[in-house]
N, C-alpha and C positions, 0 to 999 in steps of 0.2 A: 634542449628540445623536448625531451621526454617529460620533464618536470612541468613545462608550460601547458601540457595536456591536462594536468590535474589542477591547474589554477581556477578552472571553472567550478570546482567543487569547494573552494574556499569561501567562507562567508564574507560578502562585500562589506567594506567599511567606509563610511563617509564622515569626515571630521571627527574621527575616533569613535563613531557610533555604529555598532553592528546593524546592518540593514535586514538581518534576518527576521526581526521582529516585524517590519513593514512587509516582508514577503509572506509572513504567516497571517497577517490581518487583511491584506488586499483581497484574497479570493472571496471572502465574505461580502465585500462591497459590490461584487459583480453579480450576485444572485438577486433576481427582481423580487420585491416584497409583494406579498399578496394584497389586493385591493378589496375595498368593501363592495364592489359591483358584483351583480350575479353572474355576469359573463366577463371573463378575463381575456386578456390578449393571448396570442398563440404561444408565445414564450412561456407565459406562466401555466398554460394548459399543458405544454409539453413537459415542463419540469414537474408539475403535480402527477402527471401520468407516469413519468420515470420513477418518481419517489414511491408511488403506490405500487407499482409492478415489482420494484427492487425489494421493497419491505415485505410484500406478499411472498415472493419467492424465497427470501431469506428466512422468514419466520415460520414457513410452512411445516418444517419438521419438528419445530419446537412446540412444547406444551404451552398452556396459558401462562404459567409463571415466567417463561422466557420472553414473553411479549412485552415485558416491561423494558427490555433492552432496545426496543425498536428505535427510540429517538437517538439513542447513542450510536447504533450501528449505522443508521441513515446519515447522521451528521458526519461520522467518521468516513464514510464512503464518499460523500460529496467533497469533504475536505481533501481527501487523498487524491481523488481524480482531479480536482482544481489544481492542486499543487503539482501534480505529475504533468498535467497538460500545459500550465503556464511555464514550466520549465523547459519545454521544447521551443519556446520563442526565443528569438536573438536577444542577447544582452539581458538575460534574466538568470535568476539563481533558483535552484531546486532544492528547497529544505529536505525533501525526502531522500536525497542522496546522502544525508548525514546519518550515520549509524546511531548516534546518540539520540536524535529525535525519534527515529523508528522505534528503538528500544523504549523510549519514554511513552509511546503509545502501547506497544506490545506488552511490556511487563506489568503495568498496573492492570490492565484489562485481563490479562491471563490470570494473574493472582486474584482478581475479583471473581473469576468463574471457579477457581479452586476453593476459595473461601466459602463461596455459596454452596458448592457440594458438600464441603465439610460440615457446614452448618445445618443444611437441610437434611442430607442423607449421608451421614458419615460412613455407614457400612458399605454403600454401594460405591462411594468415592474411593475408599481404600481397597475395595474389591477389584478395582481396575489395575491394581498393582500386582495382582496374582491371578493369572488365568485359571479358570475352573479345569479340574482334572490334571493339574501339574504333578509330575512325580515328586515324591518327598525330597530326594537329593538335590533336585534342581530349584527348590523353592527359595533358598536365600540368594542364589544367583539371579534368578528371575526377578525378585523383588528389587534388587540393586539395579538391574537393567532397566526395569520400568520406571524406577524413581529417577534414573539419570534421563530417560526419555521424556518424562514429564517436566523436569526442570529445564530441558533444552528447548522446549516449545517456544518460549518467548524469544530466545536467541535465533531460532530458525525463522520466526516471523520477521524479526528486524533485518537479519541478514539477507533473507530472500528478496525483500523490497529494495533494499540498498544495492545488492548486487546486480539486480536486473536493470535498475535505472542508471547506475554507474557505467555498466558495460554498454548500454545502449548510447549513452551521451558520449563516451569515449569513441565508439565506432563511428558516430556521425561526425566527430570532430576529425577523426583520421581520414575518413573518406573525403570530407569537405577540403581538408589541407591538400590531399592528393590531387583533387580536381583543380585547385588554384595552381598548383605546381606544374601540373600537366598542360594547362590551358595554352601557354606560349609555345610549348615544345611539340605537343601532340594534340591538337584541338579535337580530332575525332575521339580519341581515347578519353579526353577530358568531358566531352559531351556524354559519353556513355557512363562515365563515372558520375556525372551530375544526375543522369537518370536513375543510376543505382541509389544515390544519395536521396532522391525523392522517393523511391520505393521504400528505403529504409526508414524515412521519416514517417511514412504511413504505417509501417510496422511498429515504430516506436509509439505512435499514437494509440494503436491497439494495445501494446504492451503497458502503456500508462493506465489505461482503463481496466485491463484484465488483472494487473497486479494489485490495484486498489481493490477490486471485487474479491480476489483470492485472500488478501488480508482480512477483510471483514468476514469472508466466508469461513475461514479457519477459526476465527474467534467465535463464530456462532456454533461451530461444530464442538468446540472446547465447552461452551455453555450447554450444549445439548447433552453432553455426558454427565453434567452436574445439576440439572434441574429435572 
């Protein structure tokens, strides 16, 4: 019974072909493409407003050099939100519950920010490893601690996104199973459980959007330290 709860996180296979590639490509087909008209429809207008506001809010603390990352951050934000939201639908698969995929996003982008800092301003980038005014006996210890905290950043990014989505999906499945089991035995309790399930689903919709935003926001903060 316990193992069946984790079956939803296994990559679906059809005729020996993993369907995770389809789950990764499908969200891009749902976004409307801009038209050549002067006036677009409401969906395109709303999409453009959201992208402009998000990009402005994200890049406000960065200098001009960091604005080159606007396309990467915006695309990653839309992709993660789409993956997280589509994963809440029944009979779907959420690729962002896989730690390997999240680490595939976190590690290269984090490494890119570090390499940019080492190339543009190596003194400032290395200066983050040792706070100013540190006593001499603590210098080796602090350098080791700051180095470990630097290299643990991509792991924290991937694990945070994976853990939050996995916990939400498991909780939804547990409460849904309880509601179905209690329905013939205690209908009143089952209805209350169903209401709790509805509220939890709304919470998971918020978590899906917030976690995507936090993932990109932390990457922008790492970039801010190195540009």
